C-alpha positions as CSV (number, residue, x, y, z in Angstrom):
1,M,-0.7,17.3,-130.1
2,A,-0.3,20.7,-128.4
3,R,-0.7,23.0,-131.9
4,T,-0.7,27.0,-130.9
5,D,-2.9,27.7,-133.9
6,A,-5.6,25.5,-132.2
7,I,-5.1,26.5,-128.3
8,R,-4.9,30.4,-129.6
9,K,-8.6,30.0,-131.1
10,R,-9.9,27.8,-128.2
11,L,-8.5,30.5,-125.9
12,A,-10.3,33.3,-127.7
13,G,-13.7,31.1,-128.2
14,V,-13.9,31.0,-131.2
15,G,-13.9,28.0,-134.2
16,L,-10.8,26.0,-135.5
17,N,-11.9,27.1,-138.9
18,E,-12.7,31.2,-137.9
19,R,-10.0,33.5,-138.7
20,L,-8.8,35.6,-135.6
21,G,-8.3,39.3,-136.3
22,G,-5.3,41.4,-135.2
23,D,-6.0,40.9,-131.1
24,G,-5.9,37.2,-131.4
25,Y,-2.0,37.7,-132.2
26,A,-1.0,40.7,-130.1
27,Q,1.7,39.8,-127.7
28,A,-0.3,39.1,-124.7
29,M,-2.4,36.5,-126.6
30,T,0.5,35.0,-127.6
31,E,2.1,34.6,-124.3
32,R,-1.1,33.2,-123.1
33,T,-1.3,30.9,-125.8
34,Y,2.4,29.5,-125.0
35,R,1.5,28.9,-121.1
36,A,-1.3,26.8,-122.2
37,M,0.5,24.9,-124.7
38,A,3.3,24.4,-122.1
39,A,0.3,23.2,-120.0
40,E,-0.7,20.6,-122.4
41,A,2.6,19.9,-124.0
42,T,3.5,17.8,-121.1
43,E,2.1,14.8,-122.3
44,A,1.8,16.0,-126.0
45,I,3.6,16.9,-129.5
46,A,4.0,20.7,-129.1
47,D,3.9,22.3,-132.5
48,A,4.5,25.9,-132.7
49,V,6.6,28.2,-134.7
50,F,8.9,28.8,-131.6
51,A,10.5,32.0,-132.9
52,S,12.5,33.1,-130.0
53,P,15.1,31.3,-128.0
54,D,13.0,31.9,-124.9
55,E,9.9,29.9,-126.5
56,R,12.1,27.1,-127.0
57,R,13.6,27.4,-123.9
58,A,10.2,27.6,-122.4
59,I,8.9,24.3,-123.6
60,A,12.1,22.1,-123.3
61,D,11.7,23.2,-119.3
62,V,8.0,22.0,-119.5
63,A,9.3,18.5,-120.5
64,H,12.4,18.8,-118.2
65,A,10.3,19.6,-115.1
66,A,7.6,17.0,-115.7
67,G,10.9,14.3,-116.3
68,V,10.3,13.4,-119.5
69,P,12.7,13.3,-122.4
70,F,12.6,16.3,-124.9
71,Q,13.9,16.7,-128.2
72,G,13.5,20.0,-130.4
73,L,13.0,19.5,-134.1
74,W,13.5,22.9,-136.3
75,L,11.8,22.2,-139.9
76,E,12.9,24.3,-142.2
77,A,12.3,24.9,-145.8
78,A,13.0,27.4,-149.0
79,S,11.0,30.3,-148.3
80,E,9.3,30.0,-151.9
81,V,8.2,25.9,-150.5
82,M,7.0,27.2,-147.8
83,A,4.9,30.0,-149.3
84,E,3.3,28.0,-151.9
85,R,2.6,25.3,-149.3
86,V,0.5,28.4,-147.3
87,R,-1.2,29.4,-150.6
88,K,-2.3,25.7,-151.5
89,R,-3.9,25.0,-147.5
90,R,-7.6,24.7,-147.4
91,R,-9.6,24.0,-144.2
92,N,-6.2,24.3,-141.7
93,V,-6.7,25.7,-138.4
94,S,-3.6,28.1,-139.1
95,D,-4.7,31.5,-140.0
96,A,-1.5,32.2,-141.5
97,D,-1.3,33.4,-145.2
98,V,1.7,34.7,-147.4
99,A,2.1,37.7,-145.5
100,V,2.4,36.2,-142.2
101,L,5.1,33.9,-143.2
102,E,6.6,36.8,-144.8
103,K,6.8,38.9,-141.3
104,Q,7.9,35.0,-139.5
105,L,10.8,35.0,-142.1
106,A,12.1,38.8,-140.9
107,Y,12.2,37.0,-137.2
108,D,15.4,37.2,-135.3
109,L,15.5,33.6,-134.8
110,G,18.9,33.6,-132.5
111,A,20.8,30.4,-132.1
112,I,18.9,27.5,-133.2
113,E,19.9,24.3,-130.8
114,W,17.3,21.9,-131.8
115,R,17.8,19.0,-134.5
116,R,17.6,20.8,-138.3
117,I,15.2,18.9,-140.9
118,D,14.8,19.8,-144.4
119,S,11.0,20.0,-144.8
120,S,11.3,20.7,-148.3
121,G,10.4,17.6,-149.7
122,A,7.7,15.6,-149.4
123,R,5.8,14.8,-146.1
124,A,6.7,11.3,-145.9
125,E,10.4,12.5,-146.4
126,T,10.3,14.7,-143.8
127,L,8.4,12.2,-141.2
128,K,11.1,9.9,-142.5
129,A,14.4,12.8,-141.2
130,G,12.1,13.7,-138.4
131,L,12.3,10.2,-136.7
132,A,15.6,9.1,-137.8
133,A,16.4,12.1,-135.7
134,L,14.7,10.9,-133.1
135,G,15.9,7.6,-133.3
136,L,13.3,5.9,-134.6
């Protein structure tokens, strides 16, 4: 799996459980992180926010250039559910806290053409819905 949180920390030269400062989330670092993920994603699942249409298009282009099928899944849940999950996380590579989530919820996502998955239930339900969306 190509996960932006892990890639970003690797590029910054810090351990997975270390927190990054603001520079780790600057636009230039985000662009570098997504480029690195695109390079790795030709053989993996890409796990990222993909907040902009350009980011979603770019990862689809990686798959198409590699000649492999691409299916984007957009996981969504109520903001309260997401906030509670973020608060309960322990030993997670992601530095996102509720403040980061609130910023993400304010993003202009543009049109989302990926298959939407309700991830507000149990993990097993989300996995089942995702597999069904992929025809598996």
